[in-house]
DOZALUM-978753 format. One record per residue (C-alpha): y, x, z; residue in one letter. Coordinates in steps of 0.5 Angstrom, whole numbers, padded with zeros to 4 digits, always signed. Each point is the difference from the previous one (the first is absolute). Last residue first. Layout:
BEGIN
YXZa...
END
This chain:
BEGIN
+0203+0342+0095n+0000-0007-0001v+0007-0003-0002e+0001+0004-0006a+0003-0007-0004a-0006+0000-0005a-0005+0002+0006r+0003-0006+0004m-0001-0005-0006a-0007+0002-0001e-0002-0001+0007l+0004-0007+0000a-0004-0002-0006s-0007+0002+0002l+0001-0003+0007m+0003-0007-0004v-0006+0000-0004d-0005+0002+0006r+0003-0006+0004g-0001-0005-0006v-0007+0002-0001p-0002-0001+0008a+0003-0007+0000a-0005-0003-0005v-0007+0003+0001q+0000+0003+0006g+0005-0006+0003g-0005-0005-0002s+0002-0007-0001g+0007+0000-0003g+0003-0006+0003g+0006+0003+0001e+0000+0007-0002v+0003+0005+0006i+0001+0007-0001v+0002+0005+0005a+0002+0007-0002v+0001+0007+0003a+0003+0006-0004i+0001+0008+0001e-0006+0001+0004p-0002+0007+0001r-0007-0001+0003f-0002-0007-0004a+0005+0002-0006p+0001-0006+0000a+0000-0006+0004f-0003-0007+0001g+0000-0007+0001i-0004-0005-0004f+0000-0008+0001w-0003-0006-0004a+0001-0007+0003h-0006-0004+0001a-0001-0006-0005e+0003-0007+0002g+0005-0003+0005h-0004+0003+0007p+0001+0007-0003n-0005+0005+0003q+0003+0007-0001a-0004+0005-0004t+0002+0007+0002g+0000+0007-0004t+0001+0006+0004k+0003+0007-0004g+0000+0007+0001a+0001+0004-0007v-0002+0007-0002r+0004+0002-0006v-0004+0003-0007g-0001-0007-0003d+0002-0005+0004l-0004-0005+0004a+0002-0007+0002a-0006-0004-0003q-0004+0004+0005r+0003-0004+0005a-0007-0004+0003t-0003+0007+0002g-0002+0006-0003e+0006+0004-0002e+0005-0005+0002v-0003-0002+0006a-0002+0007+0002l+0008+0002-0001v+0001-0006+0005m-0005+0003+0005g+0003+0007+0000e+0007-0003+0000t-0002-0004+0007v-0002+0006+0003a+0006+0004-0002r+0005-0006+0003a-0004+0001+0006a+0001+0007+0001a+0007-0001-0002p+0001-0004+0006s+0001-0007+0000f+0007-0005-0001a+0004+0006+0001p+0007-0002+0004p+0004-0005-0004g+0002-0002-0007l+0001+0007-0002p+0006+0002-0003e+0003+0002-0007v+0008-0001+0001r+0003-0004-0006t+0006+0004-0003f+0007-0003+0000h+0006+0002-0004a-0003+0005-0005i+0006+0002-0005r-0002-0001-0007g+0007-0002-0002d-0002-0007+0000r-0002+0000+0007t-0007+0001+0002r-0004-0004+0005i-0007+0003+0001e-0008-0001+0000r+0000-0008+0001v-0007-0003+0000l-0002+0002+0007h-0007+0001+0004p+0000+0002+0007r-0005+0006+0000m-0007-0001+0004a-0002+0006+0003v-0008+0000+0001g-0001+0007-0005g+0005-0002-0005h-0006-0003-0005a-0002-0005+0006i+0007-0002+0001a+0001-0001-0008a-0006-0005+0000a+0002-0004+0006v+0007+0000-0003v-0003-0003-0007a-0003-0005+0005m+0007-0002+0002q+0003+0000-0007l-0006-0005-0002p+0002-0005+0006t-0005-0001+0005a-0004-0005+0003v-0005-0001+0006l-0002-0007+0002e-0008+0001-0002g-0001+0006-0004q+0002+0008+0000g-0007+0003+0002i+0003+0001+0007s+0003-0007+0000i-0007-0004-0001q-0003+0004+0006a+0007-0002+0004l-0001-0007-0001d-0007+0000+0002g+0001+0003+0006a+0006-0005+0002a+0007+0003+0001v+0002+0002-0007a+0008+0001+0000g+0000+0005-0006p+0007+0002-0001l+0004-0004-0006p+0002+0003-0006s+0007-0002-0001i+0002-0003-0006a+0006+0002-0005h+0007+0000-0002p+0002+0006-0003l+0004+0006+0001d-0002+0001+0008t-0007+0002-0001v-0006+0000+0005l+0002-0005+0005q-0005+0000+0006s-0006-0004+0002g-0005+0005-0004f+0004+0006-0001g-0005+0006+0000v+0001+0001+0008r-0001-0008+0001s-0007+0001-0003a-0002+0005+0005v+0002-0004+0005a-0003-0006-0002a-0007+0003+0000l+0001+0003+0007e+0002-0007+0003r-0005-0004-0004a-0006+0004+0003g-0003+0007-0003l-0007-0002+0001q+0000-0006-0003l+0004+0003-0006g-0005+0005-0001l-0006-0005+0000n+0004-0004-0005a+0001+0007-0004f-0008+0002+0000p-0002-0007-0002e+0005-0001-0006n-0003+0005-0005s+0005+0002-0005s-0005+0005-0004a+0006+0006+0001a+0001-0003+0007l-0007+0000+0002a-0001+0007-0003r+0006+0003+0004q-0003-0004+0006l-0007+0004-0001a+0004+0006-0001e+0004-0001+0007l-0006-0002+0004e-0004+0007-0003q+0006+0004+0002q+0000-0003+0007s+0003-0005+0005g+0004-0005-0004i+0003-0004+0005l+0005+0005+0003g+0006-0004+0000a+0003+0004-0006d-0006-0001-0004f+0000-0008+0001a+0007+0000-0002a-0001+0003-0006a-0006-0004-0002m+0003-0006+0002t+0006+0002-0005l-0004+0001-0006v-0004-0006+0001k+0007-0004-0002f-0002+0001-0007t-0006-0004+0001s+0004-0006+0000g+0007+0000+0000p+0001-0008+0001p+0006-0001-0004y+0008-0001+0001l+0004+0000-0006g+0008+0002+0002q+0000+0007-0002v-0004+0001-0006a-0001-0007-0001r+0007-0001-0002n+0001-0007-0001f+0005-0002-0006l-0006-0001-0005p-0003-0005+0005a-0006-0002-0004e+0001-0007+0000g+0007+0000-0002g+0006+0001+0005h+0004-0006-0002e+0004-0001+0007g+0005-0004-0003a+0003+0006-0005r-0004+0006+0002l-0005+0001-0005l+0003-0003-0006r+0007+0003+0001p-0003+0006+0002l-0004+0001-0007e+0006+0004-0003e-0001+0005+0005p-0007+0002-0002a-0006-0002+0005f-0006+0004+0003a-0007-0003+0000p-0003+0005+0003y+0003+0005+0005s+0001+0007-0001a+0003+0005+0005m+0000+0007-0003a+0002+0007+0003l+0002-0002+0007v+0002+0006+0004e-0004+0000+0007g+0002+0008+0000t-0007+0004+0001r-0004-0006-0003p+0004-0001-0006r-0001-0008-0001l-0003-0004-0006a+0000-0008+0001v-0004-0005-0004v+0000-0007+0000a-0004-0006-0002g-0001-0006-0005r-0003+0003-0007r+0003+0001-0006n+0000+0007+0000g-0001+0004+0006l-0001+0006-0003a+0006-0001-0005r+0005-0001+0006e-0003+0006+0004a+0001+0004-0006a+0007-0002-0001a+0002+0001+0007q-0003+0007+0000v+0005+0001-0006r+0006-0003+0003a-0001+0004+0006d+0003-0004+0006i+0003+0004+0005t+0007-0003-0001l+0006+0003-0002w+0006-0005+0001v+0007+0001-0003d+0006-0001+0003k+0005-0006-0001g+0008+0002-0001e+0004-0006+0002p+0007+0000-0003r+0004-0005+0004r-0003+0002+0007r+0007+0000+0003l+0000+0007+0003p-0003+0003-0007d+0000+0008+0000r+0001+0001+0007w-0005-0006+0002w-0005+0003-0005d+0001+0007+0003v-0001-0002+0007l-0006-0003-0002g-0002-0007-0003r-0006-0005+0000d+0003-0005-0004l-0001+0004-0007g-0004-0006-0003a-0006+0004+0000l+0000+0003+0007d+0002-0006+0003a-0005-0004-0004q-0006+0005+0002r-0005-0006+0003a+0002-0005-0006a+0000+0004-0006e-0006+0003+0003i-0004-0006+0000g+0004-0007-0001a+0007-0002-0001l+0004-0006-0001g-0003-0006-0004f+0006-0003-0003r+0004+0007-0003p-0007+0003+0000d-0001+0007+0002v-0008+0002+0000y-0005+0003+0003g-0002+0008+0000v-0007-0001+0003v-0002-0007-0002h+0002+0002-0007s-0003+0006+0000l-0006-0003-0003s+0003+0000-0007a+0000+0007-0001p+0006+0004-0001g+0007-0003-0001f+0004-0006+0003l+0007-0002-0003r+0006-0003+0004r+0005-0003-0004e+0008+0001-0001m+0005-0005-0004g+0004+0000-0006d-0006+0001-0005g-0005+0003+0004v+0001+0007+0004a-0005+0003+0004h-0002+0001+0007t-0006+0004+0002e-0007-0001+0003a-0006+0004-0001l+0003+0006-0003a-0004+0007+0000e+0002+0005+0005g-0006+0003+0002h-0001-0004+0006r+0001-0006-0003d+0007-0003-0001l+0005-0006+0002i+0007+0000-0002g+0006-0001+0003g+0005-0006+0000r+0007+0001-0003a-0001-0004-0006a-0004-0005+0004l+0005-0001+0006s+0002-0007-0003r-0006-0003-0002v-0004+0002+0007t+0005+0001+0005f-0003-0006+0004r-0006-0003-0003p-0003-0002+0007n-0007-0003-0001f-0003+0007+0002p+0004+0000+0007h+0005+0006+0001t+0006-0004+0002r-0004-0005+0004l-0002+0004+0005d+0007+0000+0002s-0002-0007+0004r+0004+0001+0006a+0007+0001-0002t+0001-0005-0006q-0005-0005+0001w+0001+0000+0007y+0007-0001+0000g+0000-0005-0005l-0005-0004+0005l+0005+0001+0006v+0006-0002-0005v-0004-0007-0002v-0001-0001+0007a+0007+0000+0002a+0002-0004-0006a-0005-0006+0003g+0003+0001+0007a+0007-0001-0003a-0002-0006-0004l-0002-0003+0006g+0006+0002+0004w+0004-0003-0005g-0003-0007+0000v+0001+0000+0007v+0007+0002-0001r+0001-0006-0005v-0003-0004+0006r+0005+0002+0004r+0006-0002-0005a-0004-0007-0001a+0001-0001+0008l+0007+0002-0001a+0002-0006-0004e-0001-0004+0006p+0006+0004+0004k-0002+0004+0006h-0001+0006-0003g+0008+0000-0002d+0000+0004-0007y+0003+0006-0003g+0008+0002+0001a+0001+0003-0007a-0001-0007-0003p-0005+0000-0006v+0004-0003-0006g+0000+0006-0005a-0008+0001+0002s-0002-0006-0004t+0004+0002-0006g-0003+0007+0001l-0007-0003+0001l+0001-0004-0007l+0002+0006-0004g-0006+0004+0003v-0005-0005-0003a+0004+0000-0006a-0002+0008+0000m-0007-0002+0001h-0001-0005-0005a+0003+0004-0006l-0004+0006+0002a-0006-0003+0001a+0000-0003-0007s+0002+0007-0003g-0006+0003+0004g-0001+0007+0002y-0002+0001+0008s+0006+0001+0005v+0004-0006+0001l-0006-0003+0003p-0006+0003-0001l-0004-0003-0005g-0005-0006+0001v-0007+0001-0004g-0004-0002+0006s-0004+0006+0002l-0004-0001+0006p+0003+0001+0007l-0001+0006+0005a-0002+0004-0005r+0006+0005+0000v+0003-0002-0006l-0002-0007+0001a+0004+0000+0006g+0006+0003-0003a+0000-0006-0005m-0001-0005+0005w+0005+0002+0005l+0005+0001-0006s-0001-0007-0002q+0000-0003+0007l+0006+0003+0002g+0004-0002-0007v-0002-0007+0000v+0001+0000+0008l+0007+0002-0001g+0002-0005-0005l-0003-0005+0004g+0004+0002+0007a+0006+0001-0004a-0001-0007-0003l-0002-0003+0006l+0006+0002+0004r+0005-0002-0005e-0003-0007+0000t+0000+0000+0007e+0007+0001+0001g+0004+0006+0003p-0004+0005-0002a-0001+0005+0006r-0008+0000+0000q-0001+0000-0007a+0005+0006-0001i-0004+0004+0005w-0006-0002-0004l+0003+0002-0007a+0002+0007+0004r-0008+0000+0002a-0002-0001-0007v+0005+0006-0003f-0002+0004+0006l-0007+0000-0001a+0001+0001-0008l+0004+0006+0002a-0006+0002+0005a-0005+0000-0005l+0004+0005-0005l+0001+0004+0006a-0008+0000+0002a-0001+0002-0007t+0005+0006+0000g-0003+0002+0006l-0007-0001-0002f+0001+0004-0006g+0005+0000-0005l-0004+0002-0006e-0007-0003+0001e+0003-0006+0005g+0005-0002-0005v-0005+0000-0005a-0004-0005+0004a+0006-0004+0001l+0000-0001-0007l-0007-0003+0000y+0000-0007-0003d+0006+0000-0005t+0001+0007-0002h-0007+0003+0002v-0003-0005-0005a-0006+0005+0000p+0000+0006+0005i+0000+0007-0004a+0007-0001-0001e+0002+0002+0007p-0002+0007-0001s+0005+0004+0004g+0005+0005-0001v+0006-0004-0003g+0003-0002+0007i-0003+0005+0005g-0007+0001+0002r+0001-0005+0006g+0002+0002+0007l-0005-0003+0005l-0006+0000-0005g+0001-0002-0007g-0007+0002-0003e-0003-0005+0005a+0005-0006-0002l-0002+0002-0007a-0007+0000+0001f+0000-0007+0004l+0004-0003-0006g-0005+0003-0005q-0006-0003+0004l+0003-0007+0000a+0001+0001-0008q-0007+0002-0001f-0003-0005+0004g-0002-0005-0005a-0003+0005-0005g+0000+0008+0001f-0001+0000+0008p-0004-0006+0000e-0004+0000+0007a+0006+0004+0002w+0005-0005+0000p-0004-0004+0005d+0004-0006+0003l+0006+0000-0003w-0002+0003-0007a-0006-0005+0000v+0004-0006+0002l+0005+0002-0006r-0006+0001-0005g-0003-0007+0002p+0007-0004-0001l+0001+0003-0007h-0004-0005-0004p+0004-0006+0004f-0002-0005-0005w-0006+0002-0003r-0003+0003+0006q-0007-0001-0003g+0000-0008+0001a-0003+0000+0007a+0005+0005+0002s+0006-0004-0003n-0003-0006+0003m+0000+0003+0007a+0007+0002-0001f+0002-0007-0002i-0004-0003+0006p+0004+0005+0005a+0007-0003-0003c-0001-0006+0005a-0001+0004+0006a+0006+0004-0002v+0004-0006+0000f-0003-0003+0006i+0002+0006+0004a+0007+0000-0003a+0001-0008+0002a-0003+0002+0007l+0005+0006+0001l+0006-0005-0002a-0003-0006+0005p+0000+0005+0005q+0007+0003-0002f+0004-0006+0000g-0001-0002+0008r-0001+0007+0002k+0007+0002-0003g+0004-0004-0005a+0004+0004-0004a-0002+0007+0002i-0008-0003+0000y+0002-0003-0007v+0003+0006-0003m-0007+0004+0003l-0004-0005-0004v+0004+0000-0006a+0000+0008-0001t-0008+0000+0002a-0001-0005-0006l+0005+0004-0005l-0004+0007+0002l-0007-0004-0001l+0002-0003-0007p+0003+0007-0002y-0006+0004+0002g-0006-0003-0004l+0003-0002-0007e-0005-0002-0005r+0006-0004-0003q-0004-0007+0002a+0001+0003+0007v+0007+0001-0001l+0001-0007-0002a-0004-0002+0006l+0005+0004+0005s+0006-0003-0003a-0003-0007+0001l-0002+0002+0007g+0007+0003+0002a+0003-0007-0003v-0004-0004+0004l+0001+0005+0006l+0007-0001+0000t+0000-0008-0001r-0004-0001+0006g+0004+0005+0004v+0006-0004-0001a+0004+0003+0006p+0006-0003+0002s+0006+0004-0001p-0003+0004-0003a-0007+0001-0003l+0002-0003-0007w+0006+0005-0001r-0004+0006+0002a-0006-0002-0004w+0004-0001-0006c+0003+0007+0001w-0007+0003+0001v-0003-0004-0006l+0006+0004-0005v-0002+0007+0003v-0007-0001-0001k+0001-0003-0007a+0004+0006-0003a-0006+0004+0002e-0005-0005-0002v+0003+0000-0007p-0003+0006-0003q+0005+0002-0006l-0002+0004-0006r+0006+0001-0005v-0002+0003-0007p-0001-0007-0003g+0000-0005+0005a-0006+0001+0004v-0002-0004+0007l-0004+0004+0005w-0005-0002+0005s-0007-0001-0003r-0003+0005+0005a-0006+0005-0001g+0005+0006-0001g+0004-0003-0005a-0001-0007-0003a+0005-0004-0004t+0003-0007+0002g-0001-0006-0004f-0004-0005+0005l+0001+0004+0007a+0007+0002-0002t+0001-0007-0001a-0002-0002+0007a+0005+0006+0003l+0005-0003-0004v-0001-0007+0002s+0000+0002+0007v+0007+0004+0000a+0003-0006-0004v-0003-0005+0005v+0003+0004+0006a+0007+0001-0004m+0000-0007-0001a-0001-0002+0007e+0004+0006+0003a+0006-0003-0004a+0000-0006+0004r+0003+0003+0006a+0006+0002-0004p+0002+0008-0002l+0004+0003+0005r-0005+0002+0005v-0002+0007-0002p+0006+0003-0002g+0003+0000-0007l+0003+0006+0001a-0006+0004+0002a-0004-0003-0005a+0005+0002-0005a+0000+0007+0002v-0007+0001+0001l-0001-0003-0007l+0004+0005-0003a-0003+0005+0003g-0007-0003-0002g+0002+0002-0007a+0002+0007+0002a-0007+0001+0004l-0003-0003-0007w+0004+0006-0004c-0002+0005+0006l-0008-0002-0001q+0001+0001-0008r+0002+0007+0001v-0005+0002+0006a-0005-0003-0005l+0002+0004-0006g+0000+0007+0005a-0007-0001+0001d-0004+0002+0006l+0006+0005+0003r+0005-0005-0002a-0004-0006+0004l+0000+0004+0006m+0007+0002+0000a+0002-0008-0002l-0004-0002+0006s+0003+0005+0005v+0007-0003-0003g-0002-0007+0001s-0002+0001+0007l+0006+0003+0002m+0005-0004-0004a-0003-0006+0003v+0000+0003+0007l+0008+0001-0002p+0001-0007-0002l-0003-0003+0006f+0003+0004+0005v+0008-0003+0000a-0001-0007+0001d+0004-0005-0003a+0008+0000+0002t+0003+0002-0006p-0004-0005-0004r+0002-0001-0007v+0005+0006-0001l-0003+0005+0005a-0007-0003-0004i+0003+0003-0006a+0002+0006+0002a-0007+0002+0003h-0003-0003-0006l+0004+0005-0004g-0002+0006+0004l-0007-0002+0000f+0000+0000-0008l+0004+0006+0000a-0005+0004+0004a-0006-0003-0004h+0003+0002-0006g+0002+0007+0002a-0007+0002+0002l-0003-0003-0006l+0004+0004-0004a-0001+0006+0004f-0007-0001+0000g+0000-0001-0008v+0004+0007-0001s-0005+0003+0005w-0006-0001-0005g-0002+0008+0001g-0008-0002+0002d+0002+0001+0007v+0007-0002+0001w-0002-0007-0002r-0001-0003+0007s+0005+0005+0003l+0006-0004-0002a-0003-0006+0002i-0002+0003+0007l+0007+0003+0001l+0003-0007-0002g-0004-0003+0005c+0002+0005+0005p+0008-0001-0002v-0001-0008-0001l-0002-0002+0007a+0005+0004+0005a+0005-0002-0005a-0002-0007+0000l+0000+0000+0008l+0007+0003+0000s+0003-0006-0005r-0004-0005+0004e+0003+0002+0006l+0007+0001-0003p+0000-0007-0002r+0008-0002+0001s+0002+0005-0005e-0003-0004-0006i+0003-0006+0003r+0007+0003+0000a-0001+0003-0007r-0001-0007-0002w+0006-0002+0004s+0004+0005-0004l-0003-0002-0007l+0003-0007+0001s-0005-0006+0001m
END
């Protein structure tokens, strides 16, 4: 062939050339940007040039061997592989280089397959190739290497191949030859069954079903209902025959399919094992949610947080960095590829060509649907990759060869279409039915994708989402106590960075953690936007419009590290919690819960749901719900005072003495006189039934809901169905100390920039209208002072300071009674209010009151030292 005629052939394909340019330009830009963020632009440009040269060369080669081949397939493959290279380069430049090499080798197979044509080989070659394909699959089951739970790899030195990728293309070619012109349904299904059994022996689950589905649908296209029904029956028999295998596997302790239970958990309920079997699935969903509609931008996301992202979950990486629009465009390109293959099948001049084009389209379509469906939890993860997108040398070779077969088949398609009255047109109509079925599945996947990417924005701040943890550690702000003492900071360790906690160990529940696998918790999670520099003002946008250099802000807490240490010491090794508040502002000075945890214990505590018998991750201060016992009597008394149920000074003094002695009968009678509605109303005004803090996950103390007289009497003395958190009871004590006004508790005092400028200050505000009158608060305070000076709370007394306190011994159906104490000091000029719970501690006066005393003493000393008390 002369150079002139070759040039004429190239020029005869202007549509392909134009579409290639439309695909290569944006993909080249993506590839270049993928390494721009970390300065590796030279690698990006090398990949860009290699990718463009490969497909321009393929364009010229196809013009030489098949000048009339379809003009759409090659540009679609260029687009899909270009996005793949960009995402792989963004993850690891070495992966992208290797994938480009595999694509180049696959390009040679593409040209060879297109030149050879689908029907030039003799018919008997199909039998030999089918035998070889099934034999290689069986040999892989016996001698292969395991990876990801399946023994599906053959290794020869540095080369690792997955034979099933080539086998699926070969078998589709064989089935196309057997099903035309007279359908050999039995032979087709027999080989499909044998190949699937060999794959089951490899511990593969996805590929056997993929091959069976492809074979059954090809039989339907070739033979219609008379072949489809027995084919469907045969497939059902095969699946039923495999059921005993899975049953024996379960009985044998999951020895043959050890990965099966994990994949089922990841599909049905990944939240059940968020750091075990469900970890990969959840990280994929987090990535989709992070991407939203437009994506975070190439190189800005954190797809490396997903295990095996380059093979199983590369579509999730696309979703995170290119958003829903980018992911939908990628899936649309795959859908167009499949639709084009089915279009070729409808118009193919012969039955073999029709079945080959339809079969190859089915393989790509079904595999794409499964992979995308697994990402959005419509299907279980199968281990099959996304065709032409996921990393894999074997898959690249097989899919490029399949594209070559499609190009060779398309070269013989007449431009005039087909006659709908001819017998072969019936098969074409069945191709159309199959195509509409695939389209319906694709539409469902896109809808689910849109749900996870646009409707589930709450997943962006989920505590299990580790995004922005490792990559943003260097720029992450610090967490400090009210005096500027560091509680959490980032430090350089070797070539990396790590987050370190300082101060009392009991602050682990409040400060939380930043972990690349387990995500964020505590203030680290609640104030992620500030700490990571994501909450940006106009100055930040002007300084760094592309968010390449995020600068985190410092979070100053209301916690006083000295008071926290005192609470930790006073509580000791007893299960329980301590909360200390400033009554006038609601600032939390201390929040201790025992047992606590250390960051290095997270893998043991979180993995596979191992929370430990004492639940150290459980913050008892805000998550524990306990009967408040006699400490609730202070609310009953205040409500009764405002309701006019205490008629004289003598009655008031008697009730104050009853409060000091913790007598039950007077308060039960008051509760019955008040009624359930009035008691619930005063409880709601101090926070019962409401969310108290926004910076920590916490339980809401439910409103009293007694109806029967006996229940109401029990609730009036803090027993029965009534439960409350230690934080809630600290708010109750603070409300009495503050003249009946409950202030909203808060942990964050202010947010500061690195140069010390205050970016945000927490506003001090009440929970709502006053819970009760100042006179009622004064009356209750006098009774609480009497309890400390003469009653059950004498262990809470401080030298030189009058203390108001109330003890409680709450019934515990699981063992010894819980010990409670609430109080504040100084009694009539209060600066500190506390609540103490010791699980199973017994007497509140003997066990909890001394803890409260030590915390109040430490807080008052800290305030005097800081000149916070006039």
